[in-house]
VEXSE-709953 format. One record per residue: residue in one letter; residue number from 1; chain; x, y, z of N, C-alpha, C in turn. Coordinates in nm, 2 decimals, always signed. Example, Ala and Ser with C-alpha at 12.3 -4.5 7.8 and 13.67 -1.06 7.14 Angstrom:
BEGIN
residu a | num 1 | chaine A | n.east +1.32 | n.north -0.57 | n.up +0.78 | ca.east +1.23 | ca.north -0.45 | ca.up +0.78 | c.east +1.32 | c.north -0.33 | c.up +0.78;
residu s | num 2 | chaine A | n.east +1.28 | n.north -0.22 | n.up +0.71 | ca.east +1.37 | ca.north -0.11 | ca.up +0.71 | c.east +1.29 | c.north +0.00 | c.up +0.79;
***
This chain:
BEGIN
residu m | num 1 | chaine A | n.east +2.40 | n.north -0.88 | n.up -1.05 | ca.east +2.27 | ca.north -0.86 | ca.up -1.00 | c.east +2.22 | c.north -0.72 | c.up -1.05;
residu a | num 2 | chaine A | n.east +2.09 | n.north -0.72 | n.up -1.10 | ca.east +2.02 | ca.north -0.60 | ca.up -1.16 | c.east +2.00 | c.north -0.49 | c.up -1.06;
residu k | num 3 | chaine A | n.east +2.03 | n.north -0.37 | n.up -1.11 | ca.east +2.01 | ca.north -0.25 | ca.up -1.02 | c.east +1.86 | c.north -0.21 | c.up -1.02;
residu k | num 4 | chaine A | n.east +1.81 | n.north -0.16 | n.up -0.91 | ca.east +1.68 | ca.north -0.10 | ca.up -0.90 | c.east +1.66 | c.north +0.04 | c.up -0.96;
residu r | num 5 | chaine A | n.east +1.58 | n.north +0.06 | n.up -1.05 | ca.east +1.58 | ca.north +0.19 | ca.up -1.11 | c.east +1.51 | c.north +0.29 | c.up -1.02;
residu s | num 6 | chaine A | n.east +1.57 | n.north +0.40 | n.up -0.99 | ca.east +1.52 | ca.north +0.50 | ca.up -0.89 | c.east +1.44 | c.north +0.60 | c.up -0.95;
residu n | num 7 | chaine A | n.east +1.44 | n.north +0.62 | n.up -1.09 | ca.east +1.35 | ca.north +0.71 | ca.up -1.16 | c.east +1.21 | c.north +0.65 | c.up -1.21;
residu t | num 8 | chaine A | n.east +1.17 | n.north +0.54 | n.up -1.15 | ca.east +1.04 | ca.north +0.49 | ca.up -1.20 | c.east +0.92 | c.north +0.57 | c.up -1.14;
residu k | num 9 | chaine A | n.east +0.82 | n.north +0.57 | n.up -1.20 | ca.east +0.70 | ca.north +0.64 | ca.up -1.16 | c.east +0.60 | c.north +0.55 | c.up -1.08;
residu r | num 10 | chaine A | n.east +0.63 | n.north +0.42 | n.up -1.06 | ca.east +0.56 | ca.north +0.32 | ca.up -0.99 | c.east +0.59 | c.north +0.33 | c.up -0.83;
residu k | num 11 | chaine A | n.east +0.49 | n.north +0.33 | n.up -0.74 | ca.east +0.51 | ca.north +0.33 | ca.up -0.60 | c.east +0.44 | c.north +0.21 | c.up -0.54;
residu l | num 12 | chaine A | n.east +0.49 | n.north +0.17 | n.up -0.44 | ca.east +0.43 | ca.north +0.05 | ca.up -0.36 | c.east +0.33 | c.north +0.11 | c.up -0.26;
residu v | num 13 | chaine A | n.east +0.22 | n.north +0.06 | n.up -0.27 | ca.east +0.10 | ca.north +0.11 | ca.up -0.18 | c.east +0.05 | c.north -0.02 | c.up -0.10;
residu g | num 14 | chaine A | n.east -0.01 | n.north +0.00 | n.up +0.01 | ca.east -0.08 | ca.north -0.10 | ca.up +0.09 | c.east -0.22 | c.north -0.09 | c.up +0.06;
residu l | num 15 | chaine A | n.east -0.29 | n.north -0.20 | n.up +0.07 | ca.east -0.44 | ca.north -0.19 | ca.up +0.05 | c.east -0.49 | c.north -0.25 | c.up +0.20;
residu v | num 16 | chaine A | n.east -0.58 | n.north -0.16 | n.up +0.25 | ca.east -0.64 | ca.north -0.18 | ca.up +0.38 | c.east -0.79 | c.north -0.21 | c.up +0.35;
residu s | num 17 | chaine A | n.east -0.83 | n.north -0.31 | n.up +0.43 | ca.east -0.98 | ca.north -0.35 | ca.up +0.42 | c.east -1.06 | c.north -0.23 | c.up +0.50;
residu e | num 18 | chaine A | n.east -1.17 | n.north -0.20 | n.up +0.44 | ca.east -1.26 | ca.north -0.10 | ca.up +0.51 | c.east -1.33 | c.north -0.15 | c.up +0.62;
residu e | num 19 | chaine A | n.east -1.35 | n.north -0.28 | n.up +0.63 | ca.east -1.44 | ca.north -0.35 | ca.up +0.73 | c.east -1.35 | c.north -0.40 | c.up +0.86;
residu s | num 20 | chaine A | n.east -1.24 | n.north -0.47 | n.up +0.81 | ca.east -1.16 | ca.north -0.52 | ca.up +0.93 | c.east -1.03 | c.north -0.44 | c.up +0.97;
residu n | num 21 | chaine A | n.east -1.01 | n.north -0.34 | n.up +0.88 | ca.east -0.88 | ca.north -0.26 | ca.up +0.90 | c.east -0.75 | c.north -0.34 | c.up +0.89;
residu v | num 22 | chaine A | n.east -0.75 | n.north -0.45 | n.up +0.82 | ca.east -0.64 | ca.north -0.53 | ca.up +0.79 | c.east -0.57 | c.north -0.50 | c.up +0.67;
residu r | num 23 | chaine A | n.east -0.44 | n.north -0.48 | n.up +0.67 | ca.east -0.36 | ca.north -0.45 | ca.up +0.54 | c.east -0.31 | c.north -0.59 | c.up +0.49;
residu a | num 24 | chaine A | n.east -0.38 | n.north -0.64 | n.up +0.39 | ca.east -0.35 | ca.north -0.78 | ca.up +0.35 | c.east -0.28 | c.north -0.79 | c.up +0.20;
residu y | num 25 | chaine A | n.east -0.29 | n.north -0.67 | n.up +0.14 | ca.east -0.23 | ca.north -0.68 | ca.up +0.00 | c.east -0.14 | c.north -0.55 | c.up -0.02;
residu y | num 26 | chaine A | n.east -0.04 | n.north -0.57 | n.up -0.12 | ca.east +0.04 | ca.north -0.47 | ca.up -0.16 | c.east +0.04 | c.north -0.46 | c.up -0.31;
residu k | num 27 | chaine A | n.east +0.03 | n.north -0.35 | n.up -0.36 | ca.east +0.04 | ca.north -0.33 | ca.up -0.52 | c.east +0.13 | c.north -0.22 | c.up -0.56;
residu k | num 28 | chaine A | n.east +0.18 | n.north -0.23 | n.up -0.67 | ca.east +0.25 | ca.north -0.12 | ca.up -0.73 | c.east +0.16 | c.north -0.04 | c.up -0.82;
residu k | num 29 | chaine A | n.east +0.16 | n.north +0.09 | n.up -0.81 | ca.east +0.07 | ca.north +0.17 | ca.up -0.87 | c.east +0.15 | c.north +0.28 | c.up -0.94;
residu n | num 30 | chaine A | n.east +0.10 | n.north +0.29 | n.up -1.07 | ca.east +0.16 | ca.north +0.41 | ca.up -1.15 | c.east +0.09 | c.north +0.54 | c.up -1.11;
residu t | num 31 | chaine A | n.east +0.17 | n.north +0.63 | n.up -1.06 | ca.east +0.12 | ca.north +0.76 | ca.up -0.99 | c.east +0.08 | c.north +0.85 | c.up -1.11;
residu v | num 32 | chaine A | n.east +0.13 | n.north +0.84 | n.up -1.23 | ca.east +0.11 | ca.north +0.93 | ca.up -1.33 | c.east -0.03 | c.north +0.90 | c.up -1.41;
residu n | num 33 | chaine A | n.east -0.06 | n.north +0.78 | n.up -1.42 | ca.east -0.19 | ca.north +0.74 | ca.up -1.48 | c.east -0.30 | c.north +0.74 | c.up -1.38;
residu t | num 34 | chaine A | n.east -0.28 | n.north +0.70 | n.up -1.26 | ca.east -0.39 | ca.north +0.70 | ca.up -1.14 | c.east -0.35 | c.north +0.78 | c.up -1.02;
residu p | num 35 | chaine A | n.east -0.37 | n.north +0.92 | n.up -1.05 | ca.east -0.32 | ca.north +1.01 | ca.up -0.93 | c.east -0.41 | c.north +0.99 | c.up -0.81;
residu g | num 36 | chaine A | n.east -0.54 | n.north +0.94 | n.up -0.82 | ca.east -0.63 | ca.north +0.92 | ca.up -0.70 | c.east -0.60 | c.north +0.80 | c.up -0.62;
residu k | num 37 | chaine A | n.east -0.67 | n.north +0.78 | n.up -0.53 | ca.east -0.65 | ca.north +0.66 | ca.up -0.44 | c.east -0.71 | c.north +0.54 | c.up -0.51;
residu l | num 38 | chaine A | n.east -0.64 | n.north +0.42 | n.up -0.49 | ca.east -0.67 | ca.north +0.30 | ca.up -0.56 | c.east -0.78 | c.north +0.24 | c.up -0.47;
residu v | num 39 | chaine A | n.east -0.89 | n.north +0.18 | n.up -0.52 | ca.east -1.00 | ca.north +0.12 | ca.up -0.45 | c.east -1.03 | c.north +0.00 | c.up -0.52;
residu l | num 40 | chaine A | n.east -1.00 | n.north -0.12 | n.up -0.46 | ca.east -1.04 | ca.north -0.26 | ca.up -0.52 | c.east -1.12 | c.north -0.34 | c.up -0.43;
residu r | num 41 | chaine A | n.east -1.18 | n.north -0.42 | n.up -0.50 | ca.east -1.27 | ca.north -0.53 | ca.up -0.42 | c.east -1.20 | c.north -0.66 | c.up -0.42;
residu k | num 42 | chaine A | n.east -1.14 | n.north -0.71 | n.up -0.29 | ca.east -1.06 | ca.north -0.82 | ca.up -0.30 | c.east -1.11 | c.north -0.91 | c.up -0.19;
residu y | num 43 | chaine A | n.east -1.05 | n.north -1.02 | n.up -0.16 | ca.east -1.08 | ca.north -1.13 | ca.up -0.06 | c.east -1.01 | c.north -1.08 | c.up +0.07;
residu d | num 44 | chaine A | n.east -1.10 | n.north -1.07 | n.up +0.18 | ca.east -1.04 | ca.north -1.04 | ca.up +0.30 | c.east -1.01 | c.north -1.17 | c.up +0.38;
residu p | num 45 | chaine A | n.east -0.90 | n.north -1.21 | n.up +0.40 | ca.east -0.87 | ca.north -1.35 | ca.up +0.48 | c.east -0.93 | c.north -1.35 | c.up +0.63;
residu v | num 46 | chaine A | n.east -0.94 | n.north -1.23 | n.up +0.70 | ca.east -0.98 | ca.north -1.22 | ca.up +0.83 | c.east -1.13 | c.north -1.26 | c.up +0.84;
residu l | num 47 | chaine A | n.east -1.21 | n.north -1.18 | n.up +0.75 | ca.east -1.35 | ca.north -1.20 | ca.up +0.74 | c.east -1.41 | c.north -1.31 | c.up +0.66;
residu r | num 48 | chaine A | n.east -1.31 | n.north -1.36 | n.up +0.57 | ca.east -1.33 | ca.north -1.47 | ca.up +0.48 | c.east -1.45 | c.north -1.44 | c.up +0.38;
residu k | num 49 | chaine A | n.east -1.44 | n.north -1.31 | n.up +0.33 | ca.east -1.54 | ca.north -1.27 | ca.up +0.22 | c.east -1.48 | c.north -1.15 | c.up +0.14;
residu h | num 50 | chaine A | n.east -1.54 | n.north -1.12 | n.up +0.03 | ca.east -1.49 | ca.north -1.01 | ca.up -0.05 | c.east -1.54 | c.north -0.87 | c.up +0.00;
residu v | num 51 | chaine A | n.east -1.44 | n.north -0.78 | n.up +0.01 | ca.east -1.48 | ca.north -0.65 | ca.up +0.08 | c.east -1.40 | c.north -0.56 | c.up -0.01;
residu v | num 52 | chaine A | n.east -1.42 | n.north -0.42 | n.up +0.02 | ca.east -1.35 | ca.north -0.31 | ca.up -0.05 | c.east -1.23 | c.north -0.28 | c.up +0.01;
residu f | num 53 | chaine A | n.east -1.11 | n.north -0.27 | n.up -0.06 | ca.east -0.98 | ca.north -0.24 | ca.up -0.01 | c.east -0.94 | c.north -0.10 | c.up -0.05;
residu v | num 54 | chaine A | n.east -0.89 | n.north -0.02 | n.up +0.02 | ca.east -0.85 | ca.north +0.12 | ca.up -0.01 | c.east -0.71 | c.north +0.14 | c.up +0.01;
residu e | num 55 | chaine A | n.east -0.64 | n.north +0.22 | n.up -0.08 | ca.east -0.49 | ca.north +0.25 | ca.up -0.08 | c.east -0.47 | c.north +0.33 | c.up +0.04;
residu t | num 56 | chaine A | n.east -0.34 | n.north +0.29 | n.up +0.10 | ca.east -0.28 | ca.north +0.37 | ca.up +0.21 | c.east -0.12 | c.north +0.37 | c.up +0.18;
residu k | num 57 | chaine A | n.east -0.05 | n.north +0.45 | n.up +0.24 | ca.east +0.08 | ca.north +0.43 | ca.up +0.22 | c.east +0.15 | c.north +0.32 | c.up +0.28;
residu k | num 58 | chaine A | n.east +0.26 | n.north +0.27 | n.up +0.24 | ca.east +0.33 | ca.north +0.14 | ca.up +0.25 | c.east +0.35 | c.north +0.12 | c.up +0.39;
residu n | num 59 | chaine A | n.east +0.42 | n.north +0.21 | n.up +0.47 | ca.east +0.48 | ca.north +0.18 | ca.up +0.60 | c.east +0.36 | c.north +0.21 | c.up +0.71;
residu l | num 60 | chaine A | n.east +0.28 | n.north +0.29 | n.up +0.71 | ca.east +0.17 | ca.north +0.32 | ca.up +0.81 | c.east +0.24 | c.north +0.35 | c.up +0.95;
residu g | num 61 | chaine A | n.east +0.34 | n.north +0.42 | n.up +0.95 | ca.east +0.41 | ca.north +0.46 | ca.up +1.08 | c.east +0.53 | c.north +0.36 | c.up +1.12;
residu r | num 62 | chaine A | n.east +0.55 | n.north +0.25 | n.up +1.05 | ca.east +0.64 | ca.north +0.16 | ca.up +1.08 | c.east +0.78 | c.north +0.18 | c.up +0.99;
residu n | num 63 | chaine A | n.east +0.90 | n.north +0.15 | n.up +1.04 | ca.east +1.01 | ca.north +0.17 | ca.up +0.96 | c.east +1.05 | c.north +0.31 | c.up +0.92;
residu e | num 64 | chaine A | n.east +0.99 | n.north +0.40 | n.up +0.99 | ca.east +1.02 | ca.north +0.55 | ca.up +0.97 | c.east +1.15 | c.north +0.58 | c.up +1.04;
residu v | num 65 | chaine A | n.east +1.23 | n.north +0.66 | n.up +0.98 | ca.east +1.35 | ca.north +0.71 | ca.up +1.04 | c.east +1.32 | c.north +0.81 | c.up +1.16;
residu k | num 66 | chaine A | n.east +1.37 | n.north +0.77 | n.up +1.27 | ca.east +1.36 | ca.north +0.85 | ca.up +1.38 | c.east +1.46 | c.north +0.96 | c.up +1.40;
residu e | num 67 | chaine A | n.east +1.42 | n.north +1.07 | n.up +1.46 | ca.east +1.52 | ca.north +1.16 | ca.up +1.47 | c.east +1.61 | c.north +1.13 | c.up +1.59;
residu k | num 68 | chaine A | n.east +1.75 | n.north +1.15 | n.up +1.56 | ca.east +1.84 | ca.north +1.12 | ca.up +1.66 | c.east +1.85 | c.north +1.21 | c.up +1.79;
residu k | num 69 | chaine A | n.east +1.86 | n.north +1.16 | n.up +1.90 | ca.east +1.86 | ca.north +1.24 | ca.up +2.01 | c.east +2.01 | c.north +1.27 | c.up +2.05;
residu r | num 70 | chaine A | n.east +2.02 | n.north +1.40 | n.up +2.07 | ca.east +2.16 | ca.north +1.46 | ca.up +2.10 | c.east +2.18 | c.north +1.49 | c.up +2.24;
***
């Protein structure tokens, strides 16, 4: 099985619709070439039309490591 390279410059980002606030797409982005936020016009399956999607971080508060209670 191939190993995942940990020294890659590409990050996985989620794309959120500006109109319906639904995260429907994930993209890999090269952070060296595009340091700003990614903005794409894509199809929104909830509204069933093309709208602007803006980059957010992948997890949006889910799957974060919680602090252990002692």
